N, C-alpha and C positions, 0 to 999 in steps of 0.2 A: 567636480573635484571628487576623487576617490576617497571613500571613508571606510575605515575599519572600525568595527564596534569596539567600545572601550574595554569590554570584558574578554577580548580575544587573548591578550597576554596572560591573564590569570587562568583562562581555560586551558591554554597550552601548557602552562606550568603544572596545573592540576593533573592533566593527562600524563605528562612526563613522570610526575611523582607516582601516580597510580601504576604506570607501566613498570617502574623500578621497584615497586613493593614486592616483598617476598611472596613466592607462589608455592604453596604446600598442597599436598593431596587432601582430598576430602572437602569438608565444608569451607575451609580457608580458600581453596582454589575456586569454589563457587562464589565466594564473596569477592575475590580478586576479579573474576570475570564480570560480575555485576557492577563493581565500581568502575572498571575500565569502560564498560559499555555505557554507563551514565556519563562519564567524562567525554567519551566520543560524541554523545548526543549534545553536550554543552558546546563542544568545538563546532559541531555541525550547525547548531543554532547561531553561533557567532558568525560563521561563514555565510549563512543564509541572510543575516542581517546586514552584511556588507553591501554598500552601494557604490556605483561607479558611473560617472557621467561627464567625463571631460569632453568639451565641445571643440577644442582646438585641434587642428589637423594631426600633428604628430602625437599629441597626447591621446587623441581618440583611438588611434591604432594601438597604442600601448594599453589603453583602458580596455579595448576589445580583447586583446590577448589575455589580460588579467582576468576578465570575465570568463573567457573560455577555460582558463586554468582553474578558476574557482569551481566551475561546473565539473571539471574532471576530478578535482579533489572531493567534491561532494559525492560524486559517483563512487569513488574509492572508499569513502566513509560508509556509504550505503552498503557496499559489499562486505566491508570489514566488520560492521556491527554484529550481524548474525554469527559470523565466524568466531568472534570473541566468545560468544556463549556456547557454541557447539563443537568447535574444532578439538580433536583429541591432541593435536600437536600445539600445545600452548606456547612453546618457545618460538615456533615459526610465526604464529599470530602476533606475539609480542614484538618480534623483530620487524614484521611488516608494519605494525602500528608505529614503531619508532621511526621507520623510514617515512611514513606518511606525516608524522609530526614534524620532521625536518623539512619536508616539502611544503607543508602548510606555513611553517615559519618563514621560508623563502618567499612564499607567495605574499605573506603579510608585509615583508620588507619591500617587495616589489610595489605593492599597492601604496605603501607609505612614500616610496620614492616618487611615484606618479603624483601623489598629493603635493609633495614638496615642489616638484617641477611645475605643477599647475600654479601654485602660489608664487613661485619665483617668476613665472611668466607674467602673471598679473601685475607684479610689482616692478617689472622692468628688468629683472635679472641683474647681473653684475656687469659693470662697464669699466 
């Protein structure tokens, strides 16, 4: 059964709030960059903690797709992390992080759907 770590929802909310925080020049911008970078690390840790092992035929294929998608999201997080701290175009980085946030939320929903389908299959579904 696919399992998403319990802290994923709060990690996504915290990242979203950090991305929407005001960005001012100087030390405030440095603080914003650092907070966003920390929130990205928490989301990354939650993705890494995700497990997936459906053994049934059609669920195994969906689980494999979710696993590959998770790895792609982790790679995007790995690229974005240093850019948050170094990029001169803060708004472009913020927009990229917002897109990544939406993609991660979709992934979490997909994994939850797989878990629901797995439980429904075990219980016999609806007849």
